[in-house]
Rosetta silent file (secondary structure, phi, psi, omega in degrees, C-alpha in Angstrom):
SEQUENCE: MAIREILTVPNPVLKQVSEPVAAVDDALRGLMDDMLETMYDAPGIGLAAIQIGVPKRVIVMDLAREGEDKQPRFFVNPEIVWVSDDTQGYEEGCLSVPEYYDEVQRPSQVKLRYLNYQGEQIEEDADGLFAVCIQHEMDHLNGVLFIDHLSRLKREQAVKKVRKLRAA
SCORE:     score description
SCORE:     0.000 S_00000001
   1 L     0.000  151.716 -178.048   24.303   14.063  -11.224 S_00000001
   2 L  -146.115  146.612  174.845   22.840   14.446  -14.685 S_00000001
   3 L   -85.953  127.055 -178.348   23.914   15.683  -18.077 S_00000001
   4 L  -103.493  159.949  176.327   21.687   18.561  -19.159 S_00000001
   5 L   -73.149  133.541  176.017   20.934   19.898  -22.633 S_00000001
   6 L   -93.513  123.181  178.891   23.107   22.854  -23.646 S_00000001
   7 L   -71.324  145.339  178.177   21.113   25.580  -25.378 S_00000001
   8 L  -124.728  159.344  177.777   22.508   26.927  -28.659 S_00000001
   9 L   -62.035  144.811    7.966   22.022   30.123  -30.628 S_00000001
  10 L   -98.243   34.490 -179.021   19.601   31.562  -31.560 S_00000001
  11 L   -54.942  122.891 -176.336   17.694   30.340  -28.447 S_00000001
  12 H   -65.331  -20.190  178.334   16.315   33.531  -26.803 S_00000001
  13 H   -59.635  -33.475 -178.137   16.935   32.154  -23.278 S_00000001
  14 H   -64.958  -15.493 -179.672   20.668   32.766  -23.865 S_00000001
  15 H   -93.592   -2.387  178.876   19.948   36.521  -24.020 S_00000001
  16 L   -71.914  147.752  172.047   18.367   36.594  -20.530 S_00000001
  17 L   -88.120  128.549 -176.818   20.151   38.293  -17.656 S_00000001
  18 L   -78.013  149.752 -178.406   20.672   35.778  -14.844 S_00000001
  19 E   -90.513  146.618  174.865   19.443   36.430  -11.304 S_00000001
  20 L   -61.698  152.609  178.603   21.691   36.460   -8.209 S_00000001
  21 L   -92.080  135.027 -178.023   21.624   33.369   -6.019 S_00000001
  22 L   -72.437  -41.326 -176.845   20.264   33.840   -2.472 S_00000001
  23 L  -156.676  150.555  173.826   22.350   31.104   -0.828 S_00000001
  24 L   -88.669  106.998 -178.545   24.700   28.257   -1.630 S_00000001
  25 L  -127.750 -176.239 -177.329   22.740   25.220   -0.478 S_00000001
  26 H   -61.209  -36.537  179.094   22.482   21.544   -1.399 S_00000001
  27 H   -63.650  -42.455  179.593   20.059   22.264   -4.260 S_00000001
  28 H   -68.336  -39.562  176.488   22.501   24.754   -5.775 S_00000001
  29 H   -61.853  -36.839  176.049   25.412   22.348   -5.296 S_00000001
  30 H   -62.355  -42.409  175.995   23.341   19.716   -7.139 S_00000001
  31 H   -60.949  -45.854 -179.126   22.887   22.183  -10.014 S_00000001
  32 H   -63.914  -37.710  176.976   26.637   22.900  -10.053 S_00000001
  33 H   -62.994  -43.500  177.307   27.418   19.154  -10.073 S_00000001
  34 H   -62.798  -42.178  179.468   25.073   18.696  -13.069 S_00000001
  35 H   -60.837  -43.880 -179.350   26.671   21.672  -14.816 S_00000001
  36 H   -63.015  -45.951  179.160   30.149   20.240  -14.286 S_00000001
  37 H   -61.938  -40.005  178.176   29.139   16.820  -15.623 S_00000001
  38 H   -63.824  -44.229 -179.855   27.465   18.507  -18.613 S_00000001
  39 H   -63.178  -45.437  179.334   30.565   20.624  -19.301 S_00000001
  40 H   -63.208  -38.618 -177.774   32.916   17.628  -19.141 S_00000001
  41 H   -68.372  -29.190 -170.179   30.630   15.626  -21.414 S_00000001
  42 L   -59.883  -47.322  -12.676   30.422   18.389  -24.059 S_00000001
  43 L   -89.500  152.947  178.416   33.523   18.754  -23.686 S_00000001
  44 L  -147.095  179.120  179.191   34.254   22.326  -22.610 S_00000001
  45 L  -113.542   -8.087  178.268   36.239   24.358  -20.093 S_00000001
  46 E  -156.135  151.466  179.097   33.462   26.605  -18.781 S_00000001
  47 E  -153.646  131.262  174.887   29.674   26.643  -18.510 S_00000001
  48 E   -99.835  148.153 -176.160   27.189   29.212  -17.201 S_00000001
  49 H   -56.737  -35.682 -179.270   23.853   28.061  -15.740 S_00000001
  50 H   -60.397  -26.308 -179.535   21.883   30.002  -18.377 S_00000001
  51 H   -68.394  -17.685  173.397   23.426   27.732  -21.024 S_00000001
  52 H  -110.298   19.675  173.745   21.356   24.870  -19.585 S_00000001
  53 L    83.922   13.549 -179.920   18.301   27.115  -19.242 S_00000001
  54 L  -110.690  106.894 -175.394   18.742   28.090  -15.575 S_00000001
  55 L   -79.532   60.376  177.543   18.894   31.901  -15.211 S_00000001
  56 E  -118.601  150.641 -177.217   21.064   31.935  -12.069 S_00000001
  57 L   -81.747   75.364 -176.841   24.443   33.651  -11.639 S_00000001
  58 E  -137.222  136.230  179.259   26.446   30.401  -11.489 S_00000001
  59 E  -134.085  142.746  167.797   29.506   29.281  -13.474 S_00000001
  60 E  -120.328  152.829 -176.031   31.577   26.097  -13.472 S_00000001
  61 E  -156.277  148.974  171.311   35.030   25.851  -15.008 S_00000001
  62 L  -150.280  111.418 -176.523   37.976   23.505  -15.339 S_00000001
  63 L   -98.278   12.213  179.067   41.119   24.739  -17.082 S_00000001
  64 L   -62.408  139.403  178.350   43.150   21.550  -16.545 S_00000001
  65 L   -80.785  163.161  177.964   44.992   20.473  -19.668 S_00000001
  66 L   -55.334  133.753  179.954   44.634   17.036  -21.208 S_00000001
  67 L    91.702  -16.038  177.423   46.431   14.468  -19.057 S_00000001
  68 L   -88.851  158.539  174.201   46.244   16.628  -15.900 S_00000001
  69 L   -64.530  148.244  177.846   43.972   15.861  -12.963 S_00000001
  70 L   -61.513  143.658  179.296   40.609   17.615  -13.105 S_00000001
  71 L  -132.695   67.331 -176.079   40.522   20.984  -11.345 S_00000001
  72 L   -64.852  140.733  177.893   36.833   21.941  -11.119 S_00000001
  73 E  -127.336  148.304 -177.805   36.035   25.521  -10.057 S_00000001
  74 E  -130.909  134.395 -176.805   32.685   26.976   -8.998 S_00000001
  75 E  -132.338  112.463  179.269   31.649   30.638   -9.116 S_00000001
  76 E  -110.261  131.380 -177.551   28.389   31.805   -7.535 S_00000001
  77 E    50.872   47.549 -178.335   27.338   35.449   -7.965 S_00000001
  78 E   -68.786  146.660  173.919   30.692   36.348   -9.532 S_00000001
  79 E  -142.417  141.878  176.102   31.536   39.991  -10.055 S_00000001
  80 E   -91.193  122.716 -176.144   34.534   41.659  -11.608 S_00000001
  81 E  -103.619   -8.524  177.269   35.798   44.352   -9.270 S_00000001
  82 E  -161.188  143.428  173.488   38.787   45.523  -11.368 S_00000001
  83 E  -131.723  146.004  177.685   40.027   45.213  -14.946 S_00000001
  84 L   -76.277  158.194  174.452   43.419   46.022  -16.417 S_00000001
  85 L   -75.696  -28.000  179.433   43.841   48.599  -19.157 S_00000001
  86 L   -70.593  143.673  176.465   45.869   46.067  -21.153 S_00000001
  87 E  -121.031  163.700  175.349   43.904   43.799  -23.458 S_00000001
  88 E  -140.814  146.546  174.836   44.635   40.490  -25.120 S_00000001
  89 E   -94.875  142.403  179.591   43.108   38.714  -28.062 S_00000001
  90 E  -146.598  135.583  177.387   42.144   35.093  -27.669 S_00000001
  91 E   -76.442  112.937 -176.393   40.411   32.732  -30.076 S_00000001
  92 E  -104.136  153.149  171.467   37.227   31.819  -28.255 S_00000001
  93 E  -134.035  174.818 -176.316   34.656   29.144  -28.804 S_00000001
  94 E  -155.312  138.578  178.481   31.440   28.386  -26.943 S_00000001
  95 L   -63.980  -22.887  178.146   29.317   25.326  -26.219 S_00000001
  96 L   -89.055   -4.936  175.148   26.264   27.441  -27.173 S_00000001
  97 E  -132.839   66.933 -170.642   27.868   28.324  -30.534 S_00000001
  98 E   -59.914  141.608  174.265   29.292   24.905  -31.472 S_00000001
  99 E    61.204   26.946  174.141   32.146   24.614  -33.948 S_00000001
 100 E  -128.064  131.516 -177.579   32.589   28.386  -34.382 S_00000001
 101 E  -135.425  142.347  174.352   35.724   30.181  -33.191 S_00000001
 102 E  -160.179  159.993 -177.773   36.918   33.759  -33.494 S_00000001
 103 E   -80.615  134.839  176.509   39.245   36.170  -31.740 S_00000001
 104 E  -125.183  136.654  175.343   37.841   38.428  -29.018 S_00000001
 105 E   -90.919  130.053  178.155   39.740   41.241  -27.294 S_00000001
 106 E  -140.624  160.439  172.647   39.307   41.337  -23.502 S_00000001
 107 E   -54.357  138.791 -175.513   41.142   42.878  -20.536 S_00000001
 108 L   -76.832  -21.381  178.015   44.233   40.757  -19.904 S_00000001
 109 E  -139.256  145.344  175.381   43.785   40.761  -16.102 S_00000001
 110 E  -141.466  157.508  169.762   40.784   41.028  -13.799 S_00000001
 111 E  -114.219  130.591 -178.989   40.074   40.817  -10.086 S_00000001
 112 E  -126.693  158.248  177.764   36.921   38.935   -9.220 S_00000001
 113 E  -130.172  137.107 -177.162   34.820   38.237   -6.160 S_00000001
 114 E  -161.997  171.711  170.747   32.466   35.253   -5.864 S_00000001
 115 E  -101.577  140.617  179.843   31.128   32.542   -3.582 S_00000001
 116 L   -91.333 -170.198 -177.502   32.660   29.070   -3.943 S_00000001
 117 L   -58.136  -31.793 -179.776   31.050   25.612   -3.712 S_00000001
 118 L   -89.158   -4.587 -178.757   30.922   25.898    0.099 S_00000001
 119 L    89.038    9.860  178.767   29.449   29.423    0.005 S_00000001
 120 L   -82.894  139.990  177.906   32.675   31.106    1.139 S_00000001
 121 E   -79.066  131.531 -179.016   33.445   34.521   -0.361 S_00000001
 122 E  -124.119  142.725  170.195   36.635   34.525   -2.429 S_00000001
 123 E  -127.519  128.661 -179.088   38.503   37.387   -4.058 S_00000001
 124 E  -151.802  159.068  177.349   41.224   36.547   -6.560 S_00000001
 125 E   -91.556  147.872  177.860   43.168   37.824   -9.528 S_00000001
 126 E  -133.554  138.767  172.978   42.870   36.212  -12.941 S_00000001
 127 E  -143.884  176.961  179.734   45.084   36.439  -15.999 S_00000001
 128 H    58.793 -142.891 -177.538   45.755   34.391  -19.133 S_00000001
 129 H   -60.639  -35.370  178.461   43.190   31.741  -20.009 S_00000001
 130 H   -60.438  -45.155  179.500   41.518   32.099  -16.595 S_00000001
 131 H   -63.042  -43.293  179.521   40.846   35.811  -17.238 S_00000001
 132 H   -61.807  -49.873 -174.862   39.501   35.080  -20.723 S_00000001
 133 H   -64.974  -43.834 -178.132   37.272   32.234  -19.543 S_00000001
 134 H   -66.251  -37.388  178.082   35.795   34.013  -16.515 S_00000001
 135 H   -68.015  -40.618  177.988   34.955   37.080  -18.609 S_00000001
 136 H   -59.679  -49.102 -177.452   33.426   34.886  -21.339 S_00000001
 137 H   -69.032  -36.727  178.407   31.273   32.996  -18.816 S_00000001
 138 H   -67.471  -31.395  172.963   30.290   36.169  -16.930 S_00000001
 139 H   -56.444  -42.904  179.226   29.106   37.633  -20.242 S_00000001
 140 H   -55.343  -39.767 -178.413   26.647   34.711  -20.395 S_00000001
 141 H   -63.938  -20.827  179.741   25.225   35.790  -17.024 S_00000001
 142 L  -105.803   14.885  177.172   24.440   39.161  -18.623 S_00000001
 143 L    75.318   23.088 -178.211   22.877   37.710  -21.773 S_00000001
 144 L  -114.665  131.389  175.500   25.973   38.317  -23.907 S_00000001
 145 L  -102.286  157.158 -178.589   27.578   35.701  -26.166 S_00000001
 146 H   -60.100  -29.220  179.059   31.162   35.910  -27.414 S_00000001
 147 H   -69.541  -17.090  175.963   29.832   36.428  -30.948 S_00000001
 148 H   -69.185  -15.732  176.881   28.200   39.663  -29.709 S_00000001
 149 H   -85.936   -4.572 -176.556   31.753   41.063  -29.547 S_00000001
 150 L  -100.379  174.514  177.141   32.171   40.415  -33.295 S_00000001
 151 L   -66.268  160.098  179.509   30.889   42.263  -36.359 S_00000001
 152 H   -58.291  -40.911 -179.501   27.258   41.788  -37.383 S_00000001
 153 H   -60.918  -46.833  179.937   28.369   39.788  -40.428 S_00000001
 154 H   -65.414  -38.109  176.924   30.453   37.371  -38.338 S_00000001
 155 H   -60.199  -47.320 -179.049   27.584   36.983  -35.817 S_00000001
 156 H   -62.837  -38.415  177.389   25.166   36.136  -38.609 S_00000001
 157 H   -62.860  -41.655 -179.163   27.666   33.625  -40.072 S_00000001
 158 H   -63.420  -46.612 -179.138   28.024   31.948  -36.670 S_00000001
 159 H   -64.267  -40.900  178.936   24.252   31.614  -36.152 S_00000001
 160 H   -61.727  -42.127  179.841   23.818   30.313  -39.711 S_00000001
 161 H   -63.329  -42.441 -179.600   26.530   27.687  -39.131 S_00000001
 162 H   -66.288  -41.230  178.126   24.891   26.509  -35.891 S_00000001
 163 H   -61.002  -41.388  179.824   21.463   26.292  -37.563 S_00000001
 164 H   -63.412  -42.893  178.460   23.018   24.218  -40.366 S_00000001
 165 H   -61.372  -41.438 -178.454   24.675   21.878  -37.805 S_00000001
 166 H   -67.853  -33.666 -179.083   21.367   21.385  -35.996 S_00000001
 167 H   -73.642  -25.351 -175.954   19.543   20.607  -39.235 S_00000001
 168 L   -72.118    0.000    0.000   22.096   17.982  -40.250 S_00000001
């Protein structure tokens, strides 16, 4: 396993649409293991492969709270097959937009379908933080950052802040 560099805005790679994965094999599991180690090191609760420069439809996540055992999750070729009409606001942050947080409105519940670490197809419902996180990470797979849901002014402020952090 290896810790990979996390790309930050305004890197144009983050705007790429990720490609579906043909099969869950040992090479892909190695990528997911690296992603998980990178996410834990950052630290974060979710990471899409594009954030480390790999344009594949792969997400890792761990929503365990501090003091709880790790609960790593793996999502290959995830797709949302249903969304609720109800929405919820949640203050989001992103490893690709470090130290910037703002509220984003998203559907409060979703049903998703994906392949897990073993390549088995799973369908499950998500709500609360899980729903927010999976939608946030799936946006990455489509070249969308959480700041793209904000006003142009707030987006520009976020990018400016990240550039300033990188220069420091």
